[in-house]
Structure formats: structure tokens, C-alpha cells
mmCIF entry with sequence, helices, sheets and N, C-alpha, C, O atoms, coordinates in Angstrom:
data_MODEL
# 
_entry.id   MODEL 
# 
_entity.id                         1 
_entity.type                       polymer 
_entity.pdbx_number_of_molecules   1 
# 
_entity_poly.entity_id                      1 
_entity_poly.type                           'polypeptide(L)' 
_entity_poly.nstd_linkage                   no 
_entity_poly.nstd_monomer                   no 
_entity_poly.pdbx_seq_one_letter_code       MSAASTSGHASHCVIYTDGGARGNPGPAAAGAVIIADDGSVTAEISEY 
_entity_poly.pdbx_seq_one_letter_code_can   MSAASTSGHASHCVIYTDGGARGNPGPAAAGAVIIADDGSVTAEISEY 
_entity_poly.pdbx_strand_id                 A 
# 
loop_
_entity_poly_seq.entity_id 
_entity_poly_seq.num 
_entity_poly_seq.mon_id 
_entity_poly_seq.hetero 
1 1  MET n 
1 2  SER n 
1 3  ALA n 
1 4  ALA n 
1 5  SER n 
1 6  THR n 
1 7  SER n 
1 8  GLY n 
1 9  HIS n 
1 10 ALA n 
1 11 SER n 
1 12 HIS n 
1 13 CYS n 
1 14 VAL n 
1 15 ILE n 
1 16 TYR n 
1 17 THR n 
1 18 ASP n 
1 19 GLY n 
1 20 GLY n 
1 21 ALA n 
1 22 ARG n 
1 23 GLY n 
1 24 ASN n 
1 25 PRO n 
1 26 GLY n 
1 27 PRO n 
1 28 ALA n 
1 29 ALA n 
1 30 ALA n 
1 31 GLY n 
1 32 ALA n 
1 33 VAL n 
1 34 ILE n 
1 35 ILE n 
1 36 ALA n 
1 37 ASP n 
1 38 ASP n 
1 39 GLY n 
1 40 SER n 
1 41 VAL n 
1 42 THR n 
1 43 ALA n 
1 44 GLU n 
1 45 ILE n 
1 46 SER n 
1 47 GLU n 
1 48 TYR n 
# 
_struct_asym.id          A 
_struct_asym.entity_id   1 
# 
_struct_sheet.id               AA1 
_struct_sheet.type             ? 
_struct_sheet.number_strands   3 
_struct_sheet.details          ? 
# 
loop_
_struct_sheet_order.sheet_id 
_struct_sheet_order.range_id_1 
_struct_sheet_order.range_id_2 
_struct_sheet_order.offset 
_struct_sheet_order.sense 
AA1 1 2 ? anti-parallel 
AA1 2 3 ? anti-parallel 
# 
loop_
_struct_sheet_range.sheet_id 
_struct_sheet_range.id 
_struct_sheet_range.beg_label_comp_id 
_struct_sheet_range.beg_label_asym_id 
_struct_sheet_range.beg_label_seq_id 
_struct_sheet_range.pdbx_beg_PDB_ins_code 
_struct_sheet_range.end_label_comp_id 
_struct_sheet_range.end_label_asym_id 
_struct_sheet_range.end_label_seq_id 
_struct_sheet_range.pdbx_end_PDB_ins_code 
_struct_sheet_range.beg_auth_comp_id 
_struct_sheet_range.beg_auth_asym_id 
_struct_sheet_range.beg_auth_seq_id 
_struct_sheet_range.end_auth_comp_id 
_struct_sheet_range.end_auth_asym_id 
_struct_sheet_range.end_auth_seq_id 
AA1 1 CYS A 13 ? ALA A 21 ? CYS A 13 ALA A 21 
AA1 2 ALA A 28 ? ALA A 36 ? ALA A 28 ALA A 36 
AA1 3 VAL A 41 ? GLU A 47 ? VAL A 41 GLU A 47 
# 
loop_
_atom_site.group_PDB 
_atom_site.id 
_atom_site.type_symbol 
_atom_site.label_atom_id 
_atom_site.label_alt_id 
_atom_site.label_comp_id 
_atom_site.label_asym_id 
_atom_site.label_entity_id 
_atom_site.label_seq_id 
_atom_site.pdbx_PDB_ins_code 
_atom_site.Cartn_x 
_atom_site.Cartn_y 
_atom_site.Cartn_z 
_atom_site.occupancy 
_atom_site.B_iso_or_equiv 
_atom_site.pdbx_formal_charge 
_atom_site.auth_seq_id 
_atom_site.auth_comp_id 
_atom_site.auth_asym_id 
_atom_site.auth_atom_id 
_atom_site.pdbx_PDB_model_num 
ATOM 1   N N  . MET A 1 1  ? 18.778 -11.881 4.561   1.00 0.00 ? 1  MET A N  1 
ATOM 2   C CA . MET A 1 1  ? 17.695 -12.030 3.632   1.00 0.00 ? 1  MET A CA 1 
ATOM 3   C C  . MET A 1 1  ? 18.012 -13.184 2.698   1.00 0.00 ? 1  MET A C  1 
ATOM 4   O O  . MET A 1 1  ? 19.174 -13.460 2.399   1.00 0.00 ? 1  MET A O  1 
ATOM 5   N N  . SER A 1 2  ? 16.982 -13.839 2.250   1.00 0.00 ? 2  SER A N  1 
ATOM 6   C CA . SER A 1 2  ? 17.171 -14.900 1.278   1.00 0.00 ? 2  SER A CA 1 
ATOM 7   C C  . SER A 1 2  ? 16.170 -14.724 0.153   1.00 0.00 ? 2  SER A C  1 
ATOM 8   O O  . SER A 1 2  ? 15.102 -14.140 0.336   1.00 0.00 ? 2  SER A O  1 
ATOM 9   N N  . ALA A 1 3  ? 16.528 -15.232 -1.001  1.00 0.00 ? 3  ALA A N  1 
ATOM 10  C CA . ALA A 1 3  ? 15.653 -15.111 -2.164  1.00 0.00 ? 3  ALA A CA 1 
ATOM 11  C C  . ALA A 1 3  ? 15.717 -16.396 -2.959  1.00 0.00 ? 3  ALA A C  1 
ATOM 12  O O  . ALA A 1 3  ? 16.777 -17.011 -3.079  1.00 0.00 ? 3  ALA A O  1 
ATOM 13  N N  . ALA A 1 4  ? 14.586 -16.800 -3.500  1.00 0.00 ? 4  ALA A N  1 
ATOM 14  C CA . ALA A 1 4  ? 14.560 -17.949 -4.394  1.00 0.00 ? 4  ALA A CA 1 
ATOM 15  C C  . ALA A 1 4  ? 14.973 -17.471 -5.770  1.00 0.00 ? 4  ALA A C  1 
ATOM 16  O O  . ALA A 1 4  ? 14.614 -16.369 -6.186  1.00 0.00 ? 4  ALA A O  1 
ATOM 17  N N  . SER A 1 5  ? 15.721 -18.293 -6.474  1.00 0.00 ? 5  SER A N  1 
ATOM 18  C CA . SER A 1 5  ? 16.103 -17.900 -7.824  1.00 0.00 ? 5  SER A CA 1 
ATOM 19  C C  . SER A 1 5  ? 15.844 -19.049 -8.781  1.00 0.00 ? 5  SER A C  1 
ATOM 20  O O  . SER A 1 5  ? 15.817 -20.214 -8.383  1.00 0.00 ? 5  SER A O  1 
ATOM 21  N N  . THR A 1 6  ? 15.658 -18.714 -10.024 1.00 0.00 ? 6  THR A N  1 
ATOM 22  C CA . THR A 1 6  ? 15.447 -19.715 -11.059 1.00 0.00 ? 6  THR A CA 1 
ATOM 23  C C  . THR A 1 6  ? 16.396 -19.432 -12.205 1.00 0.00 ? 6  THR A C  1 
ATOM 24  O O  . THR A 1 6  ? 16.848 -18.302 -12.391 1.00 0.00 ? 6  THR A O  1 
ATOM 25  N N  . SER A 1 7  ? 16.692 -20.469 -12.970 1.00 0.00 ? 7  SER A N  1 
ATOM 26  C CA . SER A 1 7  ? 17.503 -20.237 -14.156 1.00 0.00 ? 7  SER A CA 1 
ATOM 27  C C  . SER A 1 7  ? 16.591 -19.819 -15.293 1.00 0.00 ? 7  SER A C  1 
ATOM 28  O O  . SER A 1 7  ? 15.395 -20.108 -15.271 1.00 0.00 ? 7  SER A O  1 
ATOM 29  N N  . GLY A 1 8  ? 17.137 -19.153 -16.269 1.00 0.00 ? 8  GLY A N  1 
ATOM 30  C CA . GLY A 1 8  ? 16.334 -18.647 -17.366 1.00 0.00 ? 8  GLY A CA 1 
ATOM 31  C C  . GLY A 1 8  ? 16.163 -17.150 -17.225 1.00 0.00 ? 8  GLY A C  1 
ATOM 32  O O  . GLY A 1 8  ? 16.439 -16.576 -16.172 1.00 0.00 ? 8  GLY A O  1 
ATOM 33  N N  . HIS A 1 9  ? 15.713 -16.533 -18.281 1.00 0.00 ? 9  HIS A N  1 
ATOM 34  C CA . HIS A 1 9  ? 15.598 -15.085 -18.287 1.00 0.00 ? 9  HIS A CA 1 
ATOM 35  C C  . HIS A 1 9  ? 14.234 -14.666 -18.808 1.00 0.00 ? 9  HIS A C  1 
ATOM 36  O O  . HIS A 1 9  ? 13.728 -15.241 -19.772 1.00 0.00 ? 9  HIS A O  1 
ATOM 37  N N  . ALA A 1 10 ? 13.654 -13.688 -18.188 1.00 0.00 ? 10 ALA A N  1 
ATOM 38  C CA . ALA A 1 10 ? 12.386 -13.110 -18.643 1.00 0.00 ? 10 ALA A CA 1 
ATOM 39  C C  . ALA A 1 10 ? 12.696 -11.823 -19.400 1.00 0.00 ? 10 ALA A C  1 
ATOM 40  O O  . ALA A 1 10 ? 13.645 -11.112 -19.070 1.00 0.00 ? 10 ALA A O  1 
ATOM 41  N N  . SER A 1 11 ? 11.902 -11.533 -20.403 1.00 0.00 ? 11 SER A N  1 
ATOM 42  C CA . SER A 1 11 ? 12.131 -10.298 -21.140 1.00 0.00 ? 11 SER A CA 1 
ATOM 43  C C  . SER A 1 11 ? 11.570 -9.093  -20.391 1.00 0.00 ? 11 SER A C  1 
ATOM 44  O O  . SER A 1 11 ? 12.052 -7.975  -20.571 1.00 0.00 ? 11 SER A O  1 
ATOM 45  N N  . HIS A 1 12 ? 10.570 -9.304  -19.565 1.00 0.00 ? 12 HIS A N  1 
ATOM 46  C CA . HIS A 1 12 ? 9.981  -8.253  -18.739 1.00 0.00 ? 12 HIS A CA 1 
ATOM 47  C C  . HIS A 1 12 ? 9.613  -8.858  -17.392 1.00 0.00 ? 12 HIS A C  1 
ATOM 48  O O  . HIS A 1 12 ? 9.416  -10.068 -17.279 1.00 0.00 ? 12 HIS A O  1 
ATOM 49  N N  . CYS A 1 13 ? 9.525  -8.026  -16.390 1.00 0.00 ? 13 CYS A N  1 
ATOM 50  C CA . CYS A 1 13 ? 9.066  -8.487  -15.088 1.00 0.00 ? 13 CYS A CA 1 
ATOM 51  C C  . CYS A 1 13 ? 8.380  -7.327  -14.375 1.00 0.00 ? 13 CYS A C  1 
ATOM 52  O O  . CYS A 1 13 ? 8.537  -6.163  -14.741 1.00 0.00 ? 13 CYS A O  1 
ATOM 53  N N  . VAL A 1 14 ? 7.617  -7.682  -13.348 1.00 0.00 ? 14 VAL A N  1 
ATOM 54  C CA . VAL A 1 14 ? 6.973  -6.696  -12.483 1.00 0.00 ? 14 VAL A CA 1 
ATOM 55  C C  . VAL A 1 14 ? 7.522  -6.923  -11.086 1.00 0.00 ? 14 VAL A C  1 
ATOM 56  O O  . VAL A 1 14 ? 7.612  -8.062  -10.629 1.00 0.00 ? 14 VAL A O  1 
ATOM 57  N N  . ILE A 1 15 ? 7.889  -5.849  -10.410 1.00 0.00 ? 15 ILE A N  1 
ATOM 58  C CA . ILE A 1 15 ? 8.411  -5.945  -9.052  1.00 0.00 ? 15 ILE A CA 1 
ATOM 59  C C  . ILE A 1 15 ? 7.475  -5.186  -8.125  1.00 0.00 ? 15 ILE A C  1 
ATOM 60  O O  . ILE A 1 15 ? 7.267  -3.982  -8.275  1.00 0.00 ? 15 ILE A O  1 
ATOM 61  N N  . TYR A 1 16 ? 6.915  -5.913  -7.163  1.00 0.00 ? 16 TYR A N  1 
ATOM 62  C CA . TYR A 1 16 ? 6.071  -5.300  -6.138  1.00 0.00 ? 16 TYR A CA 1 
ATOM 63  C C  . TYR A 1 16 ? 6.904  -5.172  -4.870  1.00 0.00 ? 16 TYR A C  1 
ATOM 64  O O  . TYR A 1 16 ? 7.540  -6.138  -4.447  1.00 0.00 ? 16 TYR A O  1 
ATOM 65  N N  . THR A 1 17 ? 6.907  -3.991  -4.260  1.00 0.00 ? 17 THR A N  1 
ATOM 66  C CA . THR A 1 17 ? 7.647  -3.766  -3.021  1.00 0.00 ? 17 THR A CA 1 
ATOM 67  C C  . THR A 1 17 ? 6.758  -3.045  -2.017  1.00 0.00 ? 17 THR A C  1 
ATOM 68  O O  . THR A 1 17 ? 5.832  -2.326  -2.392  1.00 0.00 ? 17 THR A O  1 
ATOM 69  N N  . ASP A 1 18 ? 7.050  -3.245  -0.749  1.00 0.00 ? 18 ASP A N  1 
ATOM 70  C CA . ASP A 1 18 ? 6.339  -2.532  0.302   1.00 0.00 ? 18 ASP A CA 1 
ATOM 71  C C  . ASP A 1 18 ? 7.198  -2.564  1.553   1.00 0.00 ? 18 ASP A C  1 
ATOM 72  O O  . ASP A 1 18 ? 8.048  -3.439  1.714   1.00 0.00 ? 18 ASP A O  1 
ATOM 73  N N  . GLY A 1 19 ? 6.974  -1.631  2.408   1.00 0.00 ? 19 GLY A N  1 
ATOM 74  C CA . GLY A 1 19 ? 7.705  -1.589  3.657   1.00 0.00 ? 19 GLY A CA 1 
ATOM 75  C C  . GLY A 1 19 ? 7.071  -0.582  4.594   1.00 0.00 ? 19 GLY A C  1 
ATOM 76  O O  . GLY A 1 19 ? 6.255  0.245   4.188   1.00 0.00 ? 19 GLY A O  1 
ATOM 77  N N  . GLY A 1 20 ? 7.454  -0.664  5.831   1.00 0.00 ? 20 GLY A N  1 
ATOM 78  C CA . GLY A 1 20 ? 6.907  0.272   6.799   1.00 0.00 ? 20 GLY A CA 1 
ATOM 79  C C  . GLY A 1 20 ? 7.654  0.188   8.110   1.00 0.00 ? 20 GLY A C  1 
ATOM 80  O O  . GLY A 1 20 ? 8.411  -0.752  8.352   1.00 0.00 ? 20 GLY A O  1 
ATOM 81  N N  . ALA A 1 21 ? 7.434  1.178   8.951   1.00 0.00 ? 21 ALA A N  1 
ATOM 82  C CA . ALA A 1 21 ? 8.065  1.230   10.264  1.00 0.00 ? 21 ALA A CA 1 
ATOM 83  C C  . ALA A 1 21 ? 7.092  1.827   11.262  1.00 0.00 ? 21 ALA A C  1 
ATOM 84  O O  . ALA A 1 21 ? 6.209  2.607   10.905  1.00 0.00 ? 21 ALA A O  1 
ATOM 85  N N  . ARG A 1 22 ? 7.268  1.453   12.503  1.00 0.00 ? 22 ARG A N  1 
ATOM 86  C CA . ARG A 1 22 ? 6.490  2.045   13.593  1.00 0.00 ? 22 ARG A CA 1 
ATOM 87  C C  . ARG A 1 22 ? 7.448  2.875   14.431  1.00 0.00 ? 22 ARG A C  1 
ATOM 88  O O  . ARG A 1 22 ? 8.335  2.345   15.102  1.00 0.00 ? 22 ARG A O  1 
ATOM 89  N N  . GLY A 1 23 ? 7.255  4.158   14.381  1.00 0.00 ? 23 GLY A N  1 
ATOM 90  C CA . GLY A 1 23 ? 8.151  5.047   15.123  1.00 0.00 ? 23 GLY A CA 1 
ATOM 91  C C  . GLY A 1 23 ? 9.418  5.326   14.333  1.00 0.00 ? 23 GLY A C  1 
ATOM 92  O O  . GLY A 1 23 ? 9.669  4.722   13.290  1.00 0.00 ? 23 GLY A O  1 
ATOM 93  N N  . ASN A 1 24 ? 10.215 6.263   14.858  1.00 0.00 ? 24 ASN A N  1 
ATOM 94  C CA . ASN A 1 24 ? 11.474 6.587   14.215  1.00 0.00 ? 24 ASN A CA 1 
ATOM 95  C C  . ASN A 1 24 ? 12.488 6.923   15.294  1.00 0.00 ? 24 ASN A C  1 
ATOM 96  O O  . ASN A 1 24 ? 12.460 8.046   15.797  1.00 0.00 ? 24 ASN A O  1 
ATOM 97  N N  . PRO A 1 25 ? 13.368 6.035   15.675  1.00 0.00 ? 25 PRO A N  1 
ATOM 98  C CA . PRO A 1 25 ? 13.510 4.676   15.147  1.00 0.00 ? 25 PRO A CA 1 
ATOM 99  C C  . PRO A 1 25 ? 12.475 3.741   15.749  1.00 0.00 ? 25 PRO A C  1 
ATOM 100 O O  . PRO A 1 25 ? 11.884 4.034   16.788  1.00 0.00 ? 25 PRO A O  1 
ATOM 101 N N  . GLY A 1 26 ? 12.267 2.628   15.094  1.00 0.00 ? 26 GLY A N  1 
ATOM 102 C CA . GLY A 1 26 ? 11.323 1.631   15.566  1.00 0.00 ? 26 GLY A CA 1 
ATOM 103 C C  . GLY A 1 26 ? 11.379 0.394   14.707  1.00 0.00 ? 26 GLY A C  1 
ATOM 104 O O  . GLY A 1 26 ? 12.138 0.337   13.740  1.00 0.00 ? 26 GLY A O  1 
ATOM 105 N N  . PRO A 1 27 ? 10.574 -0.605  15.055  1.00 0.00 ? 27 PRO A N  1 
ATOM 106 C CA . PRO A 1 27 ? 10.567 -1.831  14.262  1.00 0.00 ? 27 PRO A CA 1 
ATOM 107 C C  . PRO A 1 27 ? 10.133 -1.544  12.824  1.00 0.00 ? 27 PRO A C  1 
ATOM 108 O O  . PRO A 1 27 ? 9.255  -0.716  12.580  1.00 0.00 ? 27 PRO A O  1 
ATOM 109 N N  . ALA A 1 28 ? 10.758 -2.238  11.887  1.00 0.00 ? 28 ALA A N  1 
ATOM 110 C CA . ALA A 1 28 ? 10.448 -2.014  10.475  1.00 0.00 ? 28 ALA A CA 1 
ATOM 111 C C  . ALA A 1 28 ? 10.456 -3.339  9.722   1.00 0.00 ? 28 ALA A C  1 
ATOM 112 O O  . ALA A 1 28 ? 11.051 -4.318  10.175  1.00 0.00 ? 28 ALA A O  1 
ATOM 113 N N  . ALA A 1 29 ? 9.796  -3.362  8.578   1.00 0.00 ? 29 ALA A N  1 
ATOM 114 C CA . ALA A 1 29 ? 9.763  -4.546  7.728   1.00 0.00 ? 29 ALA A CA 1 
ATOM 115 C C  . ALA A 1 29 ? 9.681  -4.111  6.272   1.00 0.00 ? 29 ALA A C  1 
ATOM 116 O O  . ALA A 1 29 ? 9.222  -3.013  5.958   1.00 0.00 ? 29 ALA A O  1 
ATOM 117 N N  . ALA A 1 30 ? 10.135 -4.992  5.394   1.00 0.00 ? 30 ALA A N  1 
ATOM 118 C CA . ALA A 1 30 ? 10.058 -4.729  3.956   1.00 0.00 ? 30 ALA A CA 1 
ATOM 119 C C  . ALA A 1 30 ? 9.917  -6.052  3.223   1.00 0.00 ? 30 ALA A C  1 
ATOM 120 O O  . ALA A 1 30 ? 10.323 -7.098  3.730   1.00 0.00 ? 30 ALA A O  1 
ATOM 121 N N  . GLY A 1 31 ? 9.346  -6.001  2.039   1.00 0.00 ? 31 GLY A N  1 
ATOM 122 C CA . GLY A 1 31 ? 9.208  -7.201  1.235   1.00 0.00 ? 31 GLY A CA 1 
ATOM 123 C C  . GLY A 1 31 ? 9.147  -6.858  -0.235  1.00 0.00 ? 31 GLY A C  1 
ATOM 124 O O  . GLY A 1 31 ? 8.854  -5.723  -0.611  1.00 0.00 ? 31 GLY A O  1 
ATOM 125 N N  . ALA A 1 32 ? 9.428  -7.857  -1.071  1.00 0.00 ? 32 ALA A N  1 
ATOM 126 C CA . ALA A 1 32 ? 9.369  -7.672  -2.519  1.00 0.00 ? 32 ALA A CA 1 
ATOM 127 C C  . ALA A 1 32 ? 9.024  -8.999  -3.178  1.00 0.00 ? 32 ALA A C  1 
ATOM 128 O O  . ALA A 1 32 ? 9.383  -10.065 -2.678  1.00 0.00 ? 32 ALA A O  1 
ATOM 129 N N  . VAL A 1 33 ? 8.326  -8.925  -4.301  1.00 0.00 ? 33 VAL A N  1 
ATOM 130 C CA . VAL A 1 33 ? 8.012  -10.086 -5.127  1.00 0.00 ? 33 VAL A CA 1 
ATOM 131 C C  . VAL A 1 33 ? 8.336  -9.709  -6.566  1.00 0.00 ? 33 VAL A C  1 
ATOM 132 O O  . VAL A 1 33 ? 7.942  -8.644  -7.041  1.00 0.00 ? 33 VAL A O  1 
ATOM 133 N N  . ILE A 1 34 ? 9.055  -10.588 -7.255  1.00 0.00 ? 34 ILE A N  1 
ATOM 134 C CA . ILE A 1 34 ? 9.353  -10.378 -8.672  1.00 0.00 ? 34 ILE A CA 1 
ATOM 135 C C  . ILE A 1 34 ? 8.531  -11.377 -9.471  1.00 0.00 ? 34 ILE A C  1 
ATOM 136 O O  . ILE A 1 34 ? 8.602  -12.584 -9.238  1.00 0.00 ? 34 ILE A O  1 
ATOM 137 N N  . ILE A 1 35 ? 7.747  -10.857 -10.421 1.00 0.00 ? 35 ILE A N  1 
ATOM 138 C CA . ILE A 1 35 ? 6.880  -11.693 -11.243 1.00 0.00 ? 35 ILE A CA 1 
ATOM 139 C C  . ILE A 1 35 ? 7.344  -11.587 -12.694 1.00 0.00 ? 35 ILE A C  1 
ATOM 140 O O  . ILE A 1 35 ? 7.441  -10.491 -13.245 1.00 0.00 ? 35 ILE A O  1 
ATOM 141 N N  . ALA A 1 36 ? 7.630  -12.744 -13.309 1.00 0.00 ? 36 ALA A N  1 
ATOM 142 C CA . ALA A 1 36 ? 8.094  -12.792 -14.697 1.00 0.00 ? 36 ALA A CA 1 
ATOM 143 C C  . ALA A 1 36 ? 6.955  -12.469 -15.647 1.00 0.00 ? 36 ALA A C  1 
ATOM 144 O O  . ALA A 1 36 ? 5.790  -12.430 -15.250 1.00 0.00 ? 36 ALA A O  1 
ATOM 145 N N  . ASP A 1 37 ? 7.303  -12.238 -16.906 1.00 0.00 ? 37 ASP A N  1 
ATOM 146 C CA . ASP A 1 37 ? 6.289  -11.869 -17.893 1.00 0.00 ? 37 ASP A CA 1 
ATOM 147 C C  . ASP A 1 37 ? 5.262  -12.968 -18.138 1.00 0.00 ? 37 ASP A C  1 
ATOM 148 O O  . ASP A 1 37 ? 4.181  -12.688 -18.656 1.00 0.00 ? 37 ASP A O  1 
ATOM 149 N N  . ASP A 1 38 ? 5.574  -14.220 -17.774 1.00 0.00 ? 38 ASP A N  1 
ATOM 150 C CA . ASP A 1 38 ? 4.597  -15.303 -17.928 1.00 0.00 ? 38 ASP A CA 1 
ATOM 151 C C  . ASP A 1 38 ? 3.697  -15.461 -16.704 1.00 0.00 ? 38 ASP A C  1 
ATOM 152 O O  . ASP A 1 38 ? 2.868  -16.370 -16.666 1.00 0.00 ? 38 ASP A O  1 
ATOM 153 N N  . GLY A 1 39 ? 3.849  -14.587 -15.698 1.00 0.00 ? 39 GLY A N  1 
ATOM 154 C CA . GLY A 1 39 ? 3.018  -14.618 -14.503 1.00 0.00 ? 39 GLY A CA 1 
ATOM 155 C C  . GLY A 1 39 ? 3.579  -15.447 -13.367 1.00 0.00 ? 39 GLY A C  1 
ATOM 156 O O  . GLY A 1 39 ? 2.995  -15.477 -12.284 1.00 0.00 ? 39 GLY A O  1 
ATOM 157 N N  . SER A 1 40 ? 4.695  -16.120 -13.584 1.00 0.00 ? 40 SER A N  1 
ATOM 158 C CA . SER A 1 40 ? 5.282  -16.939 -12.530 1.00 0.00 ? 40 SER A CA 1 
ATOM 159 C C  . SER A 1 40 ? 6.070  -16.066 -11.553 1.00 0.00 ? 40 SER A C  1 
ATOM 160 O O  . SER A 1 40 ? 6.660  -15.055 -11.935 1.00 0.00 ? 40 SER A O  1 
ATOM 161 N N  . VAL A 1 41 ? 6.066  -16.477 -10.293 1.00 0.00 ? 41 VAL A N  1 
ATOM 162 C CA . VAL A 1 41 ? 6.828  -15.765 -9.266  1.00 0.00 ? 41 VAL A CA 1 
ATOM 163 C C  . VAL A 1 41 ? 8.287  -16.188 -9.394  1.00 0.00 ? 41 VAL A C  1 
ATOM 164 O O  . VAL A 1 41 ? 8.620  -17.362 -9.226  1.00 0.00 ? 41 VAL A O  1 
ATOM 165 N N  . THR A 1 42 ? 9.144  -15.234 -9.689  1.00 0.00 ? 42 THR A N  1 
ATOM 166 C CA . THR A 1 42 ? 10.567 -15.503 -9.871  1.00 0.00 ? 42 THR A CA 1 
ATOM 167 C C  . THR A 1 42 ? 11.306 -15.473 -8.537  1.00 0.00 ? 42 THR A C  1 
ATOM 168 O O  . THR A 1 42 ? 12.182 -16.304 -8.298  1.00 0.00 ? 42 THR A O  1 
ATOM 169 N N  . ALA A 1 43 ? 10.962 -14.527 -7.668  1.00 0.00 ? 43 ALA A N  1 
ATOM 170 C CA . ALA A 1 43 ? 11.634 -14.411 -6.376  1.00 0.00 ? 43 ALA A CA 1 
ATOM 171 C C  . ALA A 1 43 ? 10.728 -13.698 -5.388  1.00 0.00 ? 43 ALA A C  1 
ATOM 172 O O  . ALA A 1 43 ? 9.918  -12.849 -5.759  1.00 0.00 ? 43 ALA A O  1 
ATOM 173 N N  . GLU A 1 44 ? 10.883 -14.064 -4.120  1.00 0.00 ? 44 GLU A N  1 
ATOM 174 C CA . GLU A 1 44 ? 10.188 -13.400 -3.013  1.00 0.00 ? 44 GLU A CA 1 
ATOM 175 C C  . GLU A 1 44 ? 11.226 -13.136 -1.936  1.00 0.00 ? 44 GLU A C  1 
ATOM 176 O O  . GLU A 1 44 ? 12.120 -13.952 -1.709  1.00 0.00 ? 44 GLU A O  1 
ATOM 177 N N  . ILE A 1 45 ? 11.103 -11.999 -1.279  1.00 0.00 ? 45 ILE A N  1 
ATOM 178 C CA . ILE A 1 45 ? 12.027 -11.680 -0.198  1.00 0.00 ? 45 ILE A CA 1 
ATOM 179 C C  . ILE A 1 45 ? 11.303 -10.833 0.846   1.00 0.00 ? 45 ILE A C  1 
ATOM 180 O O  . ILE A 1 45 ? 10.476 -9.988  0.502   1.00 0.00 ? 45 ILE A O  1 
ATOM 181 N N  . SER A 1 46 ? 11.612 -11.061 2.109   1.00 0.00 ? 46 SER A N  1 
ATOM 182 C CA . SER A 1 46 ? 11.039 -10.240 3.173   1.00 0.00 ? 46 SER A CA 1 
ATOM 183 C C  . SER A 1 46 ? 12.023 -10.183 4.332   1.00 0.00 ? 46 SER A C  1 
ATOM 184 O O  . SER A 1 46 ? 12.840 -11.084 4.523   1.00 0.00 ? 46 SER A O  1 
ATOM 185 N N  . GLU A 1 47 ? 11.930 -9.127  5.082   1.00 0.00 ? 47 GLU A N  1 
ATOM 186 C CA . GLU A 1 47 ? 12.805 -8.937  6.236   1.00 0.00 ? 47 GLU A CA 1 
ATOM 187 C C  . GLU A 1 47 ? 12.053 -8.153  7.290   1.00 0.00 ? 47 GLU A C  1 
ATOM 188 O O  . GLU A 1 47 ? 11.394 -7.158  6.987   1.00 0.00 ? 47 GLU A O  1 
ATOM 189 N N  . TYR A 1 48 ? 12.156 -8.609  8.542   1.00 0.00 ? 48 TYR A N  1 
ATOM 190 C CA . TYR A 1 48 ? 11.542 -7.894  9.658   1.00 0.00 ? 48 TYR A CA 1 
ATOM 191 C C  . TYR A 1 48 ? 12.595 -7.621  10.677  1.00 0.00 ? 48 TYR A C  1 
ATOM 192 O O  . TYR A 1 48 ? 12.310 -7.024  11.715  1.00 0.00 ? 48 TYR A O  1 
# 
């Protein structure tokens, strides 16, 4: 997995996550986005 990072610090952030799988066991995927308090995207990550 890889993630973009920025320097600086936000006082608050929102983290959106989601994931799912087909079958058990089966193919699966997950993702996340971190949004800083100013609305900018701080990091995105996904894996399949």
C-alpha cells in the first residue's frame, strides 16, 4: 500500500473508509481518504 503525505498538521480531520469482499474467502478491497479540516485531501490509500 502507498499513501501520499504532506507536511504540516491539521487540528481535525475526517477519515472515510470502505471495504468489501466477495465470498469467504474471496477477493477483497479496501480504501480510505483522510480530509483535513480545511477540506484538502491529506492522504488516499486503496488495496485490492
